[in-house]
N, C-alpha and C positions, 0 to 999 in steps of 0.2 A: 786707378782705385784698387785697394787691396781686396783679397778674398778674406772673409771673416768667419769666425765660428758661429756668428748669428745666422749664417745661411743654412745651418743644419735644420732639417725638417721642412724647409720651404718647398712648396709644391706648385707646379705650373698648371695651366689649363690643359685639359685633355685634348689630344689630337685624334681624329677619327677618320676612318676610311671604309668604303665599300669596295672590297677586293674584286677587281675585274680581270678577265682572261688576259687582256692586252698588257696589263702591268706585270702579271706573273711571267708572261712571255718575254717582255722587255727586260725584266730583271735578269733572267737567265741569259739573254742575249748580251747584257751589259758585261758579262764575264766570259763571253764566247762559249757558253755551255750548250752543246747541241743535243742533250738528252731529250728524246721525244716526249717524255712524260710532261715536260714543261710547255709543249706546243700543240700536241695533238688533242684538240677538243671536239673532235667529231662525235656525233651522237649525243648521248647524255653524259659524256665524260665531264667530271669536275676536276679541273687541273689542280695539282699540288704546287705549293710555292717552293722556291729555292730555300734551303735552310736559313739563309741570311736575309731573306726578303723583309723580315720584320724591321730591319735597320732603318728603312725609309721612314716608317711611321714613328719609330723611336726618336729619330733625330728631329722630326717635327715637334714631338712632345718636349724634347730637350730645348729646342728654340723657344717654345712657349715658356719654359721655366726661366730662361735667361731674360725674358721680358719682365718676369716677376723679380728676379734678382736685381737687375738694374745697375749694380755696382761696377761691372766691367764695361769699359768703353769698347767701341767697335774695333779699335786698333788692338786692344788687349785680347779681345776674342779671337782675332786673327793669329795671335801668338799661341793659341791652344793646340796642343799635340795630343791626339788620341793615343793613350798608352796601354790601356787594358780593356778587355771585353770578356764578359762571361754571360752566356745566355742559356737558360733552361727552357726547353720547349715541351709543354704538356702534350701538344700535338702539332702536326704541320699546319701551316696556313693553307687555306683552300679558296678557290674561286667561289665568290658569293658570300664569303665571310663579311660581317660588319664588325670591325675591330675598333677599339679605343685604347690609346696609350696615355699614361700619365706618369710624370717624372718628379722625383723628390731628391733633395740633397741628403746624402747619408754619410759623407765623410769629407773632411778638409785636412790636408797635410802639408807641411813645409818640406820642400825638396830643394836640392842644391841648385837646380835650374829655375825654380819658381814655386808656385803653389799648385798642389794637385787637388782637384775637385772630383769626388766620386758620387755618381748618381745611380739611382735605382729606378728602372722603368718597368711598370707592370702593364701588360696588354691583355685585355679581356674581350670576349665575344659578346654577341647580343644577349646571350643567356647570363651574362656576368660571370662566366667561367674563365679562369685564367688560361691563356694560350701561351704566354711567354713572360718570363721575368729576366731582365737583363741588368747587370751592373757594368757601368762604363766609367773609366777614369780618364781625365784629361789634365795634362800639366800645362799651366799657363806660364810660359817662359818669361822671366823677368817681373812677374807679378808677385808682390809680397803677400804673406799671410799675417793677418792681425788676429792674435788670440792663440789659443792652444791647438795643437794637432789633435784631431779626433779621428782615429783610425777606424774605417768602416768595418762592419761585420759582413764582409763580402767574400763569397766563395773563391778560393784560390787553391788549385791542386798542383802537385809536383809529380813529374813523371817518376815512377818507381824504378829502382835499379834493375828489376827483373825485365823492364821494357826498354833497356838501354842499347839494344842492338838493332840497327836499322834493318827493316824488312823490305824496303823499296826506296829507290832514289829516282827522281824524275825532274824534268824541267818544265817551267811554266813561262810562256812568253808573254811579256807585257808590252803592248804596242805603243807607238807614239800618240795614238788617239785614245788610249785607254781612259785617261781621266775625263775626257769630254764625253765619251760614250757612257761611262759609268754615271757621271753627273746627270745626264739627261734620261737614260733608260732606267736607272735605279732611283732617280729623283733624289739623289743625295748631293745637294748643291753645296759647293764650297769654292769661292772665287780663287782661293789660294792654290787650288788644284788645276785651274784652267786658264788663269791669267798670268802670263810670265812676268809682267811688270809687278803685280802684287806679290808673286812668289819671291821675286828678287828683293823687293823692299822688305820682305819678312826674313831675309837672310838665307833663303833656300838656294841651292845650286842649280835648280831647274824645276820643272814640273814633276810632282810626285803623286803617286797613286793614293787615294783615300785609304785610311786605315780599314774602314768597312769593306772597301773594294779588295784590299789585300787579303782580308779574311775570306771574302766570298770566293775569290779565285782558288784559294787553298781548299775550301770546303768542296767546291765543284770537283777538284782533282781527286779528293779522297772518296767522295760519294761515287764517282765513276770508276775508280780503280778498286777500292776496298769494299764498297757496299753495293756493288752490282748496279749502279745507276739509280738506286732507290732513295729519293730524298726523304721519304717518310720514315726511314730507319734512323734518322738523326734525332736524338733526344736532347741535344744541346751541344754547346761548344765553348771553348775559351781560347784566348790568345793574349800573350804579352807582346805588345808592339814595340819594336826597338828601332832598327835601322830603317832609313827611308828607302822606298822602292821607286827608283827613277823610271821615267817614261821617255823613251823605250828602255827596256832591259830584259835580261834573261835571268829568272830566279830559279833556284833549285830547291825542291822539296825533299826532305828526308822523313820517311814514315816509320813509326815504331808501332807495329800492330799488336795490340794487347786486347783483342776482342774477347778472349776467354774471360777477361775481367771488365768487359763492357766499354772499352775505350780504344780509340785509335789516336795515338800521340803523333805529333809532327813538329818539324821546324821548317821555316822558310828562310833561305839564305839569298843574299844579294850577290851580284856578280863578283864583288871583292871578298865574299865569304862571310860578311857580317850577317848576324841574325836579324832578319826583318820581323820574324815571329819566333818567339821562344815559348816553351811550355804550351804549345798548341795542343788542343785535345778535342776530339769529336766523341761525344757520348753516343753509344749505340743502344737502341731499344732492345730489351731481352728477346722479344718476338716482334717481327714486323711483317705484316702481310704484303704481298706484291702491290705496287702502286695502283694497278687497276682495281684490285679488291678494295683497297683503302678508299679509292674514289667512289666506288659503288656504294660503300657504306655511308659515305657523306650525303648521299641522296635520301637516306631513310630518316 
């Protein structure tokens, strides 16, 4: 079934979550992040979430939207490739939060490989205050678009020429169990990432890491190297997802530190030098208290 312009504006049922310590811990563990801020909940400490933690609830809201859309078959949905993500965080997710995410269709485009669907997900807390706004784009390979292309009004930033010199290069190891651990600990389920038969039938050369997982690994690396291990310093992030990240593999991250202008740019490269993430960016808050201070404020 085709993607159509009539999908624009459709909205799915909200997805909700009461954020618990164990899931904040599990998400960090899903990408091998050992930062104590995610685990040490002794005393009255309120744990902060990994900057990408919101992805779990967002994808539940996106699944609810697909139930409303109905046009795509189960096989066609398996052809979907996460191609872009932009998330603006008003604040970090915290233990004890009661969050609700709701997703709408904001763009449909005809691409060479298929139709691209752009979605907007808004996450609010119990006070109905916005915690995060994300735009995600998925290309459904081989699926046609009926109707006109409607390009979404989605935020896309380009790395400036002034930030074109790499400030740090490092490696990120992706283990053979990475897609299984991420699926279960981050609760970002996708059979194409964990079932080799399904992956093969979809035309993949093997098991690949989730797009959200790829972003989360890169975010952990930048938070721990450039931001002193403080997840509350992240005001948002973006990534254009390109080449597949095979499991296992060794990826290379190139960092372009432009913190004077509020951004740490990055690229993530696969073993053959292809860009898994291009135009990656981490937005840094102008002022960010140490995590312990931020957590204490959450109690008031």
